[in-house]
C-alpha positions as CSV (number, residue, x, y, z in Angstrom):
1,M,-12.2,179.4,118.0
2,Y,-15.7,180.8,117.9
3,R,-18.6,178.5,118.3
4,F,-21.9,179.5,116.6
5,Q,-25.1,178.4,118.3
6,K,-27.2,176.1,116.4
7,K,-30.4,177.6,115.2
8,R,-33.4,176.4,117.1
9,D,-35.9,174.3,115.4
10,T,-38.9,176.7,116.0
11,F,-41.2,178.5,113.9
12,N,-42.0,181.8,115.7
13,H,-43.8,183.6,112.8
14,K,-45.1,187.0,114.1
15,Y,-48.3,186.9,112.1
16,T,-48.8,183.1,111.6
17,P,-48.8,181.6,115.1
18,Y,-50.2,178.4,113.8
19,W,-47.2,177.7,111.5
20,N,-45.0,174.7,112.2
21,K,-42.4,172.4,110.5
22,E,-45.1,170.5,108.6
23,C,-46.3,173.8,106.9
24,S,-42.6,174.8,106.0
25,E,-42.0,171.4,104.3
26,A,-45.3,171.5,102.5
27,K,-44.5,175.0,101.4
28,K,-41.0,173.9,100.2
29,N,-42.4,171.1,98.2
30,K,-44.8,173.4,96.4
31,K,-42.0,175.8,95.5
32,D,-39.9,172.8,94.2
33,A,-42.9,171.6,92.2
34,T,-43.3,175.1,90.8
35,K,-39.6,175.4,89.6
36,I,-39.7,171.8,88.0
37,L,-42.9,172.8,86.1
38,R,-41.4,176.0,84.8
39,K,-38.4,174.1,83.4
40,N,-40.3,171.2,82.0
41,N,-44.1,171.7,81.4
42,T,-45.2,168.1,81.1
43,V,-48.4,166.4,82.1
44,T,-46.7,164.5,84.9
45,N,-45.1,167.9,86.4
46,Q,-48.5,169.6,86.1
47,N,-50.3,166.9,88.2
48,N,-47.3,166.9,90.6
49,Y,-47.7,170.7,91.1
50,K,-51.5,170.4,91.5
51,Q,-51.0,167.8,94.1
52,C,-48.4,169.7,96.1
53,K,-50.6,172.9,95.9
54,K,-53.6,170.9,97.2
55,T,-51.5,169.3,100.0
56,F,-50.2,172.6,101.1
57,K,-53.7,174.2,101.3
58,K,-54.9,171.2,103.3
59,I,-52.0,171.3,105.8
60,I,-52.5,175.1,106.3
61,W,-56.3,174.6,107.0
62,K,-55.6,171.8,109.3
63,C,-52.8,173.7,111.3
64,K,-55.1,176.6,111.6
65,Q,-57.9,174.5,112.9
66,L,-55.6,172.7,115.4
67,Y,-54.3,176.1,116.7
68,W,-57.8,177.6,117.1
69,D,-59.0,174.5,119.0
70,K,-56.1,174.9,121.5
71,V,-57.0,178.6,121.8
72,C,-60.7,177.7,122.5
73,E,-59.7,175.1,125.0
74,K,-58.0,177.7,127.2
75,I,-61.0,180.1,127.1
76,N,-63.2,180.2,130.2
77,Y,-65.1,182.7,132.2
78,K,-61.8,184.0,133.7
79,T,-60.2,184.7,130.3
80,K,-59.7,188.4,129.6
81,S,-61.3,189.7,126.3
82,S,-58.0,191.5,125.6
83,E,-56.1,188.2,125.4
84,L,-58.8,186.7,123.1
85,W,-58.6,189.7,120.7
86,K,-54.9,189.6,120.6
87,K,-55.0,185.9,119.5
88,V,-57.7,186.8,116.8
89,K,-55.5,189.7,115.5
90,N,-52.4,187.3,115.3
91,I,-54.3,184.8,113.2
92,K,-55.6,187.5,110.9
93,G,-52.2,188.9,110.6
94,S,-53.1,192.5,111.5
95,N,-50.2,194.8,112.3
96,S,-50.8,198.2,114.1
97,H,-47.2,199.3,114.3
98,S,-47.0,200.8,110.8
99,K,-44.4,203.4,110.1
100,V,-45.7,207.1,109.8
101,I,-44.7,208.3,106.3
102,F,-45.4,211.8,104.9
103,N,-44.5,213.3,101.5
104,Q,-43.7,216.7,100.3
105,P,-45.7,218.2,97.5
106,N,-43.1,217.1,94.9
107,G,-43.3,213.6,96.1
108,E,-40.1,213.5,98.3
109,L,-40.3,211.9,101.7
110,I,-40.3,214.1,104.7
111,D,-37.6,213.0,107.3
112,D,-38.7,211.6,110.7
113,L,-37.3,214.7,112.6
114,A,-39.4,217.1,110.5
115,I,-42.5,214.8,110.9
116,A,-42.1,214.6,114.7
117,N,-41.8,218.5,115.1
118,N,-45.0,218.8,112.8
119,F,-46.8,216.5,115.2
120,A,-45.6,218.3,118.2
121,K,-46.8,221.6,116.8
122,T,-50.3,220.1,115.8
123,F,-50.9,218.5,119.2
124,S,-49.8,221.7,121.0
125,L,-52.2,223.9,119.0
126,I,-55.1,221.3,119.6
127,S,-54.7,221.4,123.3
128,R,-54.7,225.2,123.3
129,E,-57.7,225.3,121.1
130,I,-60.7,226.6,122.9
131,G,-63.1,226.9,119.9
132,K,-65.5,229.3,118.9
133,D,-68.5,227.7,120.7
134,V,-66.7,227.3,123.9
135,N,-66.7,229.9,126.7
136,S,-64.1,232.6,126.6
137,K,-61.7,233.2,129.5
138,A,-64.0,235.9,130.9
139,D,-67.0,233.5,130.8
140,R,-64.9,230.8,132.5
141,I,-64.2,233.1,135.4
142,V,-67.9,233.6,135.8
143,T,-68.3,229.8,135.8
144,V,-65.8,229.4,138.4
145,N,-67.1,232.0,140.7
146,S,-70.7,230.8,140.3
147,F,-69.7,227.2,141.0
148,L,-67.7,228.1,144.1
149,N,-70.7,230.0,145.4
150,N,-73.3,227.3,144.7
151,Y,-71.5,223.8,144.8
152,Q,-72.4,223.1,148.4
153,R,-76.1,223.3,147.5
154,S,-75.8,220.8,144.5
155,S,-77.2,217.4,144.7
156,I,-73.8,215.7,144.3
157,Y,-72.3,217.5,147.2
158,S,-75.4,217.1,149.4
159,N,-75.5,213.3,148.8
160,I,-72.1,212.9,150.5
161,N,-73.0,212.1,154.0
162,Y,-70.9,211.9,157.2
163,A,-69.6,208.4,156.4
164,A,-68.5,209.4,153.0
165,T,-66.8,212.4,154.4
166,E,-64.8,210.2,156.7
167,D,-63.9,208.1,153.7
168,S,-62.5,211.0,151.9
169,K,-60.0,211.5,154.7
170,L,-58.6,208.0,154.1
171,L,-57.6,209.1,150.7
172,N,-54.8,211.1,152.0
173,E,-53.2,208.4,154.2
174,T,-49.6,207.4,153.6
175,I,-49.1,204.9,150.8
176,K,-48.8,201.4,152.2
177,R,-46.7,198.5,151.1
178,S,-49.8,196.4,150.3
179,E,-51.0,199.0,147.8
180,L,-47.6,199.0,146.0
181,E,-47.6,195.2,145.8
182,A,-51.2,195.1,144.6
183,V,-50.4,197.5,141.8
184,L,-47.2,195.6,140.7
185,S,-49.1,192.4,140.6
186,S,-51.7,193.7,138.3
187,V,-49.6,195.7,135.8
188,N,-49.0,194.6,132.2
189,K,-45.3,193.6,132.4
190,K,-44.9,194.1,128.7
191,S,-46.1,197.7,128.8
192,S,-43.6,200.1,127.1
193,P,-41.7,202.3,129.5
194,G,-41.6,206.2,129.3
195,Y,-38.7,208.5,128.8
196,D,-36.9,207.1,132.0
197,A,-36.7,203.5,130.4
198,L,-37.8,202.0,133.7
199,T,-39.9,198.9,133.1
200,Y,-42.4,197.3,135.4
201,Q,-40.3,194.1,135.3
202,F,-37.4,195.9,136.9
203,L,-39.6,197.2,139.8
204,I,-41.3,193.8,140.4
205,N,-38.0,192.1,140.7
206,L,-36.5,194.8,143.1
207,P,-34.9,193.3,146.3
208,E,-36.5,193.9,149.5
209,N,-34.3,196.8,150.7
210,A,-34.8,198.5,147.3
211,K,-38.5,198.1,147.4
212,I,-38.7,199.7,150.9
213,Y,-36.5,202.7,149.6
214,Y,-38.7,202.9,146.5
215,L,-41.9,203.1,148.7
216,K,-40.2,206.0,150.7
217,L,-39.6,207.8,147.5
218,L,-43.3,207.5,146.5
219,N,-44.3,208.7,149.9
220,F,-42.0,211.6,149.7
221,S,-43.7,212.8,146.5
222,W,-47.1,212.0,148.1
223,E,-46.5,213.9,151.4
224,Y,-44.8,217.1,149.9
225,N,-46.5,217.2,146.5
226,I,-43.2,217.1,144.7
227,I,-43.4,215.5,141.3
228,P,-40.0,215.2,139.4
229,E,-40.0,216.8,136.0
230,L,-39.1,213.4,134.5
231,W,-42.4,212.0,135.8
232,K,-44.3,214.7,133.9
233,L,-42.4,214.2,130.7
234,A,-44.2,211.8,128.3
235,I,-43.2,210.3,125.0
236,V,-46.0,210.8,122.5
237,K,-46.6,208.2,119.7
238,P,-49.0,209.2,116.9
239,V,-51.6,206.5,116.3
240,L,-53.9,206.8,113.3
241,K,-57.5,206.9,114.0
242,P,-59.8,204.4,112.3
243,N,-61.0,205.4,108.8
244,K,-59.0,208.6,108.8
245,D,-56.7,210.2,106.2
246,K,-53.1,209.0,107.1
247,K,-51.6,212.0,105.2
248,S,-53.1,214.5,107.7
249,Y,-51.5,215.3,111.0
250,E,-54.9,215.8,112.7
251,S,-55.9,212.3,111.9
252,Y,-53.6,210.9,114.6
253,R,-54.3,210.4,118.2
254,P,-51.5,211.4,120.6
255,I,-50.8,208.3,122.9
256,S,-48.5,209.2,125.8
257,L,-46.0,206.9,127.3
258,T,-45.5,208.3,130.8
259,S,-42.9,207.5,133.4
260,T,-43.2,204.2,135.1
261,S,-43.0,205.7,138.6
262,S,-45.7,208.2,137.7
263,K,-47.9,205.4,136.5
264,I,-47.4,203.5,139.7
265,M,-48.5,206.6,141.6
266,E,-51.4,207.1,139.3
267,K,-52.7,203.6,139.8
268,I,-52.4,203.8,143.6
269,I,-54.3,207.1,143.6
270,G,-56.9,205.9,141.1
271,N,-57.5,202.8,143.2
272,R,-58.2,204.9,146.2
273,M,-60.5,207.3,144.3
274,S,-62.4,204.5,142.6
275,W,-62.9,202.8,146.1
276,Y,-64.2,206.1,147.5
277,L,-66.5,207.0,144.6
278,E,-68.0,203.4,144.1
279,K,-68.5,202.8,147.9
280,N,-70.4,206.0,148.4
281,N,-72.3,205.8,145.0
282,L,-71.0,209.1,143.8
283,L,-70.8,208.2,140.1
284,R,-73.8,208.3,137.9
285,C,-75.4,205.0,137.4
286,S,-75.5,205.3,133.6
287,Q,-71.7,205.5,133.4
288,A,-70.2,202.2,132.4
289,G,-66.7,203.3,131.2
290,F,-63.6,202.0,133.1
291,R,-65.6,200.9,136.0
292,K,-65.4,197.3,137.6
293,K,-68.2,194.8,136.5
294,M,-69.1,197.2,133.7
295,C,-68.3,197.1,130.0
296,T,-69.3,198.3,126.6
297,S,-72.2,195.9,126.7
298,D,-74.2,197.8,129.2
299,P,-75.2,200.9,127.2
300,I,-75.9,198.7,124.1
301,I,-78.1,196.3,126.2
302,R,-80.1,199.1,127.7
303,I,-80.8,200.8,124.4
304,E,-81.5,197.4,122.7
305,R,-83.9,196.4,125.5
306,E,-86.1,199.5,125.4
307,A,-86.0,199.7,121.6
308,S,-87.1,196.0,121.3
309,F,-90.0,196.6,123.7
310,A,-91.1,199.7,121.8
311,I,-91.0,197.9,118.5
312,Q,-93.0,195.0,119.8
313,S,-95.6,197.5,121.2
314,G,-95.8,199.4,117.8
315,H,-94.2,202.4,119.2
316,F,-91.0,204.4,118.4
317,T,-87.7,204.8,120.2
318,V,-85.6,207.8,119.1
319,A,-81.8,207.6,120.0
320,I,-79.1,210.2,119.6
321,L,-75.4,209.1,119.7
322,I,-73.5,212.2,120.7
323,D,-69.8,212.5,119.7
324,F,-67.6,214.9,121.6
325,T,-64.6,216.5,119.8
326,R,-61.2,215.5,121.3
327,A,-62.8,215.1,124.7
328,F,-59.7,214.0,126.4
329,D,-57.5,216.6,124.7
330,L,-59.6,219.6,125.3
331,L,-60.6,218.7,128.9
332,W,-60.7,221.9,131.0
333,V,-58.2,221.3,133.9
334,D,-59.6,224.1,136.2
335,G,-63.2,222.7,135.7
336,L,-61.9,219.2,136.7
337,L,-60.4,220.5,139.8
338,L,-63.8,222.2,140.7
339,K,-65.5,218.8,140.2
340,L,-63.0,217.2,142.5
341,I,-63.9,219.8,145.3
342,Q,-67.6,219.1,144.6
343,L,-66.9,215.3,145.4
344,K,-64.9,216.3,148.6
345,I,-61.7,215.0,147.1
346,Q,-59.3,217.3,148.7
347,G,-55.9,217.5,150.6
348,K,-53.0,215.5,149.1
349,V,-55.0,213.8,146.5
350,Y,-56.3,217.1,145.1
351,N,-52.8,218.7,145.2
352,W,-51.0,215.8,143.6
353,I,-53.6,215.7,140.7
354,K,-53.3,219.5,140.2
355,N,-49.6,219.2,140.1
356,F,-49.7,216.2,137.9
357,L,-51.8,218.0,135.3
358,S,-49.9,221.3,135.4
359,N,-46.8,222.2,133.3
360,R,-46.6,218.8,131.6
361,K,-44.1,218.4,128.8
362,Y,-44.4,216.1,125.7
363,I,-41.9,214.7,123.1
364,V,-43.1,213.1,119.9
365,K,-41.1,210.2,118.7
366,V,-41.3,209.1,115.0
367,G,-38.9,206.3,114.1
368,D,-35.7,207.1,115.9
369,S,-36.2,210.9,115.7
370,W,-37.4,213.1,118.6
371,S,-39.4,216.4,118.5
372,Q,-38.7,219.5,120.5
373,P,-40.6,219.4,123.8
374,Y,-44.0,221.1,124.0
375,T,-46.6,221.8,126.7
376,T,-50.3,221.7,126.8
377,E,-52.8,224.0,128.5
378,N,-55.8,221.6,128.4
379,G,-56.5,218.0,128.5
380,T,-55.1,214.9,130.2
381,P,-52.5,212.6,128.6
382,Q,-54.0,209.8,126.6
383,G,-52.4,206.6,127.7
384,S,-52.2,207.8,131.4
385,S,-53.6,205.4,134.0
386,I,-55.6,208.0,135.8
387,S,-57.0,210.0,132.8
388,P,-60.1,207.8,132.2
389,L,-61.2,208.2,135.9
390,L,-60.6,211.9,135.8
391,F,-62.7,212.2,132.7
392,I,-65.5,210.3,134.2
393,I,-65.3,212.8,137.1
394,M,-65.4,215.7,134.8
395,I,-68.6,214.4,133.0
396,N,-70.3,213.1,136.2
397,D,-72.6,216.1,136.6
398,F,-74.1,215.6,133.1
399,P,-77.5,217.6,133.2
400,L,-80.5,215.8,134.4
401,L,-82.7,215.2,131.3
402,S,-86.6,215.0,130.9
403,E,-88.4,212.5,133.0
404,H,-88.8,209.7,130.4
405,T,-85.4,210.4,128.5
406,S,-82.7,207.9,129.3
407,D,-78.9,208.4,128.9
408,A,-76.0,205.9,128.8
409,F,-72.2,206.6,128.8
410,F,-69.0,204.7,128.2
411,A,-66.4,207.4,129.0
412,D,-67.0,210.1,126.4
413,D,-69.4,208.0,124.3
414,C,-72.8,209.4,125.2
415,S,-76.3,208.3,124.1
416,I,-79.7,209.5,124.9
417,W,-83.0,208.0,123.8
418,R,-86.8,208.3,124.4
419,S,-89.6,206.1,123.6
420,G,-93.3,206.8,122.9
421,K,-96.1,206.4,120.5
422,N,-96.2,210.0,119.3
423,L,-93.1,210.8,117.2
424,E,-93.7,214.5,117.3
425,Q,-93.8,214.6,121.1
426,I,-90.6,212.5,121.3
427,F,-88.7,215.0,119.0
428,Y,-90.0,218.0,121.0
429,H,-88.7,216.6,124.4
430,L,-85.4,215.4,122.8
431,Q,-84.8,218.9,121.4
432,L,-85.3,220.4,124.9
433,D,-82.8,217.8,126.3
434,L,-80.2,218.6,123.5
435,D,-80.4,222.3,124.2
436,L,-79.8,221.5,127.9
437,I,-76.8,219.4,127.0
438,S,-75.5,222.1,124.6
439,E,-75.7,224.7,127.5
440,W,-73.9,222.3,129.8
441,C,-71.1,221.6,127.2
442,N,-70.6,225.4,126.6
443,K,-70.3,225.9,130.4
444,W,-67.6,223.1,131.0
445,G,-65.6,223.4,127.7
446,F,-67.0,220.4,125.8
447,T,-67.6,220.5,122.0
448,I,-70.1,218.3,120.3
449,N,-69.1,217.1,116.8
450,T,-72.4,217.5,114.9
451,E,-70.8,215.7,111.9
452,K,-70.3,212.4,113.8
453,T,-73.4,212.7,116.0
454,Q,-75.9,210.3,114.7
455,G,-79.7,209.7,115.2
456,I,-81.8,206.7,114.6
457,I,-85.6,205.8,114.9
458,F,-86.2,202.2,116.0
459,T,-89.7,201.1,114.6
460,K,-91.2,198.2,112.8
461,K,-93.2,200.7,110.7
462,N,-92.2,201.5,107.1
463,N,-92.1,204.7,105.1
464,I,-92.3,207.0,108.1
465,K,-92.9,210.6,107.1
466,T,-90.2,212.6,109.1
467,S,-89.4,215.4,106.6
468,H,-91.0,217.9,109.0
469,L,-89.1,216.6,112.1
470,K,-85.6,217.5,113.0
471,L,-83.2,217.8,115.8
472,T,-80.4,220.3,116.1
473,I,-77.4,220.9,118.2
474,N,-76.2,224.5,118.2
475,Q,-78.4,225.2,115.1
476,E,-76.7,222.3,113.3
477,P,-79.1,219.5,112.2
478,I,-78.4,216.0,113.3
479,K,-78.2,213.3,110.6
480,F,-80.5,210.3,111.0
481,S,-79.8,206.9,109.4
482,N,-81.3,203.4,109.5
483,I,-78.1,202.0,110.8
484,V,-75.8,203.4,113.4
485,K,-72.7,202.1,115.1
486,L,-72.7,202.1,119.0
487,L,-69.4,201.1,120.7
488,G,-68.4,198.8,117.8
489,I,-72.0,197.2,117.3
490,Y,-74.1,198.2,114.4
491,L,-77.9,198.6,115.3
492,D,-80.4,198.9,112.5
493,S,-83.9,200.6,112.8
494,K,-85.8,197.2,113.1
495,L,-83.1,195.6,115.3
496,T,-82.8,192.6,112.8
497,Y,-79.0,192.8,112.9
498,K,-78.9,192.2,109.2
499,M,-76.1,194.4,107.6
500,P,-76.9,195.5,104.1
501,G,-74.3,196.6,101.7
502,R,-75.5,200.2,101.5
503,V,-76.9,202.4,104.3
504,Y,-79.7,204.8,103.4
505,C,-79.6,208.2,105.3
506,Q,-82.9,210.3,105.7
507,Q,-81.0,213.3,104.1
508,N,-81.1,211.3,100.8
509,E,-77.4,210.4,101.1
510,I,-76.0,207.1,100.0
511,R,-73.1,205.8,102.1
512,D,-71.1,202.7,101.2
């Protein structure tokens, strides 16, 4: 005789975390009152329905308030912002795991296997795309030869003193047990595994003998620069970019789920490199992306502070928010390896990263279907643990701008600005800086998206005549507007932080 387990008296609603038994009873009473009213439309039944509906709304509001109060009680200075945003999204009922659906011209649905293969083809072509404005292969050879002949005379290389050189040797030491334990204690246990289906939870709960063996396995890969093919195989899940057409394959971002063992190695190497770079002050001060004790607020606060001072003084601050086209997907791997040499990151670290970025394979997963594997010629895998740090290194030698022009970075989000009382003079110097940035981008394989690059003039003055002033990137004009979005925060030209319903652009365009 089989016994069926009694259903637990819980209410684990995925998108309504505040729901409880009282909410369910109130909802049931409202439904019952609705049925009675439909069968017999009397004044008594109408009043009963209105009362049940009013009670249901009151209980829902009360439960939401109680749940939010409990959430706020647990918030302190140690609370991670990711945990807070997760709670907010749950309350709002947002769902990011929507199914990818494409239709044929006749309206029929395309099966998941065909969609996966189409994504694989699209992502593969994007990674191989060098672009019309990027250097050809012959020009890149010239760039490599010129760099190798002159990098020792660069300011970055010359700032690495004897102490830093000794620190660089420590990067190649054998992986210690303490490093493995530190990584395992900091990982997200709910993180999705890669193609090997090996979870962090499994590695954390390994017995002592198994952990010792696993550490030897990592050190073997480290010592002999051998990375198993399974570690270099990633599952790609297409994620729709914000405000993009969901019917276009190019509107999706390829997020890679890599092997768990590969992520462990990446985190260990990333921790070592971050320690070396931060200790010896080898990263540019204006870079706030993916660094300890820094966040998205740093670039915003810097621009807001200088713009506020300029507005109060009756001056101008002109800011340009530069957008790079697929910065991670089109990252020039050989150029990155040159930048590592410039920072004296050599030996096992250099060899492992070179092997890690070479001959990688990807498989796109849509639903339960898998695409054919494909390879990439450029870029770092989005979703990889070490990719943000590698990108920061790649962009670390951003050109030195004019004396009074400032810059700020958060990974690939770049902003430059300049203040003064003469608007023509500000535009003149900013144009020289933009030409310098364009030259640097062409040299190292970056492409600036002029359509998304924005400009703004911070001032308290009205009706400024700027028709004779313009800034260009590669002969393409930059669009100026009185409201721009920087790292999720809207800034208006007067810094009033009042969001109007419609935004006026200086090109006489109206945007909703």
